[in-house]
C-alpha positions as CSV (number, residue, x, y, z in Angstrom):
1,X,-29.8,43.2,71.8
2,X,-26.4,44.1,70.4
3,X,-24.4,46.5,72.6
4,X,-23.9,49.8,70.7
5,X,-20.4,51.2,70.3
6,X,-19.0,54.7,70.8
7,X,-16.2,56.2,68.6
8,X,-13.6,58.1,70.7
9,X,-10.8,60.1,69.2
10,X,-8.3,61.3,71.8
11,X,-5.4,63.7,71.2
12,X,-5.1,62.8,67.5
13,X,-2.3,64.3,65.5
14,X,-1.5,63.5,61.9
15,X,1.8,64.5,60.3
16,X,3.6,64.3,57.0
17,X,7.1,64.7,55.6
18,X,8.6,63.0,58.7
19,X,6.7,65.2,61.1
20,X,7.6,68.5,59.5
21,X,4.1,69.2,58.2
22,X,1.3,68.7,60.9
23,X,-2.2,68.5,59.3
24,X,-4.1,67.6,62.5
25,X,-3.0,68.6,66.0
26,X,-4.4,67.3,69.3
27,X,-8.0,66.5,68.1
28,X,-10.4,65.0,70.6
29,X,-13.9,64.0,69.6
30,X,-16.6,61.6,70.8
31,X,-19.3,60.1,68.8
32,X,-21.8,58.4,71.2
33,X,-23.9,55.5,70.1
34,X,-27.2,56.6,68.5
35,X,-26.0,60.3,68.3
36,X,-24.7,62.5,65.5
37,X,-21.7,64.8,65.7
38,X,-21.0,67.4,63.0
39,X,-17.4,68.2,62.1
40,X,-17.2,71.5,60.3
41,X,-14.5,73.6,58.8
42,X,-13.0,75.0,55.6
43,X,-11.4,72.9,52.9
44,X,-7.9,71.9,54.1
45,X,-8.8,72.2,57.9
46,X,-8.1,68.5,58.5
47,X,-11.6,67.3,58.9
48,X,-11.5,64.6,56.2
49,X,-8.1,63.3,57.5
50,X,-9.6,63.0,60.9
51,X,-12.6,61.1,59.6
52,X,-10.4,58.8,57.5
53,X,-8.1,58.1,60.4
54,X,-11.1,56.6,62.2
55,X,-11.3,53.9,59.7
56,X,-7.5,53.5,59.3
57,X,-7.6,55.0,55.8
58,X,-4.8,57.4,56.1
59,X,-2.2,57.6,53.2
60,X,1.0,55.6,53.8
61,X,2.9,58.9,54.0
62,X,0.9,60.0,57.1
63,X,2.0,59.4,60.6
64,X,-0.8,59.3,63.2
65,X,-0.4,59.5,67.0
66,X,-3.0,59.6,69.8
67,X,-5.8,57.1,70.3
68,X,-8.9,56.2,68.3
69,X,-11.1,53.7,70.0
70,X,-14.1,51.9,68.6
71,X,-15.7,50.5,71.7
72,X,-12.7,48.7,73.2
73,X,-10.7,48.4,70.0
74,X,-7.8,50.6,69.3
75,X,-7.9,51.4,65.6
76,X,-4.3,52.7,65.4
77,X,-3.0,49.5,66.8
78,X,-4.8,47.1,64.4
79,X,-3.0,45.3,61.6
80,X,-4.2,45.8,57.9
81,X,-6.0,42.4,58.1
82,X,-7.7,43.3,61.3
83,X,-8.8,46.7,59.9
84,X,-10.4,44.9,57.0
85,X,-12.6,43.0,59.4
86,X,-13.6,46.2,61.3
87,X,-14.3,48.4,58.2
88,X,-17.8,47.8,57.0
89,X,-18.8,45.5,59.8
90,X,-18.4,47.9,62.7
91,X,-17.6,51.3,61.2
92,X,-18.4,52.3,57.6
93,X,-17.9,55.5,55.5
94,X,-19.9,57.3,52.9
95,X,-17.4,59.1,50.7
96,X,-18.0,62.6,49.1
97,X,-17.4,61.4,45.5
98,X,-19.3,58.2,44.8
99,X,-18.2,58.1,41.1
100,X,-14.6,57.5,42.2
101,X,-15.5,55.3,45.1
102,X,-17.7,52.9,43.0
103,X,-16.1,50.4,40.7
104,X,-17.2,51.6,37.2
105,X,-17.1,48.1,35.7
106,X,-19.0,46.3,38.5
107,X,-22.8,46.4,38.6
108,X,-24.0,48.1,41.8
109,X,-25.9,45.0,43.1
110,X,-22.7,43.0,42.9
111,X,-20.7,45.8,44.6
112,X,-23.1,45.8,47.6
113,X,-23.2,42.0,47.7
114,X,-19.4,41.8,47.8
115,X,-19.4,44.0,50.9
116,X,-21.8,41.7,52.6
117,X,-19.9,38.5,51.6
118,X,-16.5,39.9,52.8
119,X,-17.9,40.1,56.3
120,X,-20.4,37.3,56.6
121,X,-20.6,33.6,55.8
122,X,-23.5,33.9,53.3
123,X,-24.2,32.5,49.9
124,X,-23.8,34.7,46.8
125,X,-27.5,34.4,46.1
126,X,-28.6,35.5,49.6
127,X,-26.1,38.4,49.6
128,X,-27.4,39.6,46.3
129,X,-31.0,39.4,47.6
130,X,-30.0,41.5,50.6
131,X,-28.3,44.0,48.2
132,X,-31.5,44.5,46.2
133,X,-33.3,45.0,49.5
134,X,-30.8,47.7,50.5
135,X,-31.1,49.4,47.1
136,X,-34.8,49.6,47.6
137,X,-34.4,50.8,51.2
138,X,-32.3,53.8,50.2
139,X,-35.1,55.0,47.9
140,X,-34.1,53.7,44.5
141,X,-37.2,52.5,42.5
142,X,-37.2,49.3,40.6
143,X,-34.4,48.0,42.9
144,X,-34.2,44.6,41.2
145,X,-33.7,46.1,37.8
146,X,-31.4,48.9,38.9
147,X,-29.2,46.4,40.8
148,X,-28.0,45.3,37.4
149,X,-27.0,48.8,36.4
150,X,-23.4,50.3,36.4
151,X,-22.5,53.4,38.3
152,X,-22.4,55.7,35.2
153,X,-26.1,54.9,34.6
154,X,-27.1,56.7,37.8
155,X,-27.4,60.4,38.6
156,X,-25.2,61.9,41.2
157,X,-27.9,61.6,43.9
158,X,-28.7,58.0,43.0
159,X,-25.0,57.1,43.1
160,X,-24.8,58.6,46.7
161,X,-27.8,56.5,47.6
162,X,-25.8,53.4,46.3
163,X,-22.9,54.4,48.5
164,X,-25.2,54.7,51.5
165,X,-26.5,51.2,50.7
166,X,-22.9,49.8,50.6
167,X,-22.1,51.5,53.9
168,X,-25.1,49.9,55.6
169,X,-24.6,46.5,54.0
170,X,-23.0,44.9,57.0
171,X,-24.9,46.8,59.6
172,X,-22.1,49.0,61.1
173,X,-22.5,50.7,64.4
174,X,-20.7,53.9,63.5
175,X,-21.2,55.7,60.1
176,X,-18.8,58.3,58.9
177,X,-20.3,60.6,56.2
178,X,-17.6,62.7,54.5
179,X,-19.2,65.6,52.7
180,X,-22.0,63.3,51.5
181,X,-23.8,66.1,49.6
182,X,-20.9,67.7,47.8
183,X,-21.9,68.7,44.2
184,X,-25.5,67.8,44.6
185,X,-28.3,70.3,44.0
186,X,-30.2,71.6,47.0
187,X,-33.3,69.4,46.6
188,X,-31.2,66.2,46.3
189,X,-28.9,67.3,49.1
190,X,-32.0,67.6,51.4
191,X,-33.2,64.2,50.3
192,X,-29.8,62.6,51.1
193,X,-29.5,64.2,54.5
194,X,-33.0,63.2,55.4
195,X,-32.2,59.6,54.3
196,X,-29.0,59.5,56.4
197,X,-30.8,60.8,59.4
198,X,-33.7,58.4,59.0
199,X,-31.4,55.4,58.7
200,X,-29.2,56.5,61.6
201,X,-32.3,56.6,63.8
202,X,-33.7,53.3,62.6
203,X,-30.4,51.4,62.9
204,X,-29.3,53.1,66.2
205,X,-26.0,54.1,64.7
206,X,-23.6,56.8,65.8
207,X,-22.7,59.2,63.0
208,X,-19.8,61.5,62.3
209,X,-21.0,64.0,59.6
210,X,-18.2,66.0,58.0
211,X,-19.1,69.2,56.1
212,X,-17.9,72.7,55.3
213,X,-21.5,73.9,55.8
214,X,-22.8,74.6,59.3
215,X,-26.4,74.7,58.0
216,X,-26.1,71.2,56.9
217,X,-25.0,69.8,60.2
218,X,-27.4,71.9,62.1
219,X,-30.4,70.0,60.8
220,X,-29.0,66.6,61.8
221,X,-26.5,66.8,64.7
222,X,-27.0,67.3,68.4
223,X,-23.4,68.4,68.8
224,X,-21.0,70.3,66.5
225,X,-17.2,70.5,66.5
226,X,-15.6,73.3,64.4
227,X,-12.2,72.7,63.0
228,X,-9.6,75.2,61.8
229,X,-6.0,74.6,60.6
230,X,-5.9,71.1,62.1
231,X,-7.4,72.0,65.6
232,X,-10.8,72.0,67.2
233,X,-11.5,75.7,67.9
234,X,-15.1,75.3,69.2
235,X,-17.4,72.4,70.1
236,X,-20.6,72.0,72.0
237,X,-24.3,71.4,71.7
238,X,-25.6,72.6,68.3
239,X,-27.9,75.2,69.7
240,X,-25.1,76.8,71.7
241,X,-22.5,76.8,68.9
242,X,-25.0,78.4,66.4
243,X,-26.9,80.8,68.6
244,X,-24.2,81.7,71.2
245,X,-20.8,81.1,69.4
246,X,-17.8,82.4,71.3
247,X,-15.2,81.8,68.6
248,X,-14.5,84.4,65.9
249,X,-13.9,81.7,63.3
250,X,-17.3,80.1,63.8
251,X,-18.9,83.5,63.8
252,X,-17.1,84.2,60.5
253,X,-18.4,80.9,59.0
254,X,-22.0,81.8,60.0
255,X,-21.6,85.3,58.6
256,X,-20.3,83.9,55.3
257,X,-23.5,81.9,54.9
258,X,-25.9,84.7,55.6
259,X,-26.6,87.4,53.0
260,X,-27.0,91.0,54.4
261,X,-29.5,93.1,52.3
262,X,-27.3,96.2,52.8
263,X,-24.3,94.4,51.4
264,X,-24.1,93.3,47.7
265,X,-22.3,90.0,48.3
266,X,-21.9,87.4,51.0
267,X,-19.4,88.3,53.7
268,X,-16.2,86.3,53.6
269,X,-13.3,85.6,56.0
270,X,-10.3,87.3,54.5
271,X,-6.9,85.6,54.2
272,X,-6.2,81.9,54.2
273,X,-5.3,79.2,56.8
274,X,-1.7,78.9,57.7
275,X,0.5,76.4,55.7
276,X,1.2,72.9,57.3
277,X,4.8,73.8,57.9
278,X,3.8,76.5,60.4
279,X,3.5,74.9,63.8
280,X,2.5,77.2,66.7
281,X,0.8,77.0,70.1
282,X,-0.6,80.5,69.7
283,X,-4.0,81.2,68.0
284,X,-3.8,79.9,64.3
285,X,-6.7,82.2,63.4
286,X,-5.1,85.4,64.6
287,X,-4.0,86.7,61.2
288,X,-7.6,86.5,60.0
289,X,-9.4,87.6,63.2
290,X,-10.9,91.1,63.8
291,X,-10.3,90.8,67.6
292,X,-6.7,89.6,67.3
293,X,-4.1,91.2,69.7
294,X,-0.4,90.5,70.4
295,X,-1.4,88.1,73.1
296,X,-3.3,86.0,70.5
297,X,-0.1,85.8,68.4
298,X,2.3,84.9,71.2
299,X,0.5,83.1,74.1
300,X,-0.6,79.5,74.0
301,X,-4.4,79.0,73.5
302,X,-6.3,76.2,75.1
303,X,-9.7,74.8,74.5
304,X,-11.6,76.1,77.6
305,X,-15.2,75.6,78.7
306,X,-17.5,78.6,78.5
307,X,-20.7,76.8,79.2
308,X,-22.1,73.3,79.8
309,X,-20.3,71.1,77.3
310,X,-19.4,74.3,75.3
311,X,-15.7,74.8,74.6
312,X,-13.9,77.5,72.8
313,X,-10.2,78.0,71.7
314,X,-10.1,81.8,72.1
315,X,-8.8,84.3,74.8
316,X,-11.3,86.9,73.6
317,X,-14.3,84.6,73.8
318,X,-16.3,87.3,75.9
319,X,-15.8,89.9,73.2
320,X,-16.4,87.5,70.4
321,X,-20.0,87.1,71.3
322,X,-20.7,90.7,70.2
323,X,-19.0,90.3,66.8
324,X,-21.2,91.2,63.9
325,X,-21.1,90.5,60.1
326,X,-19.9,94.0,59.6
327,X,-16.6,93.4,61.6
328,X,-15.6,90.7,59.1
329,X,-17.0,92.8,56.2
330,X,-14.7,95.7,57.3
331,X,-11.6,93.4,57.5
332,X,-12.6,91.8,54.2
333,X,-12.7,95.3,52.6
334,X,-9.4,96.4,54.1
335,X,-7.7,93.2,52.9
336,X,-9.1,93.7,49.4
337,X,-7.5,97.2,49.2
338,X,-4.1,96.1,50.5
């Protein structure tokens, strides 16, 4: 039996503009074999950059430091040619926009078979046969016929299934899914998530699921890491992060997804994340936090353990556990009237 690989990210930082703009700062994550980790945060929090760094897919203008290990391989130390051999074969990615990720002038069966042939010494005929099998496996009917179709002939949900088939083509041990249900309706979203979870279990893969939606990752992941302004601000077992959150930002995310019957609209977190040019060791969420004090704005804030495997970056973690939707609602209303 093939030994399964872990994905470990240690103290990862990603900067642009010769280090003047830091998008990701000191991120440490662990995706065990056969387990799923959810990475959650607002748009612009750095979660997609973190996931792309795991495959060596950062833009040329980005500078990454720290360590990313896939088993015993150090991703950041691999050459472009070495990365090509690793991507797909050992770690693969499902992108959030399949229409831009798929080649519009290549039939989907050929796209999938090309992935297989790039990693294995296999004939074109056998690779195509496997591609048809993968199309069938991800739930697309009449796989042999649909393999001859172009991407524009599929719906959004079907295109995402094709992307999943491509990601599984060379039997990777780690799957990174970056917002895999963006722009899909609720029913299709549920089907795609169920498919990803089913395939992960069948193949024994580790999975990093990136999303802005806590509810999405809660159904699939045993552990959650919450990201804000390039940092991990809370992480731990899913049940603890959701039921006993100790970070105001996480509580705000939960509040923004739950409608209160006494309030006419969803609660929102007022304000916006700090710009990349602002580098600070103090709490980056302080300007938007109902519990913020002077100490939050001036003192360094570390990621500290508040329970078994449960870590929080907040000096008011005890008080945070009593925060309510109304606390964010009040701050939201005050901000709207300024």
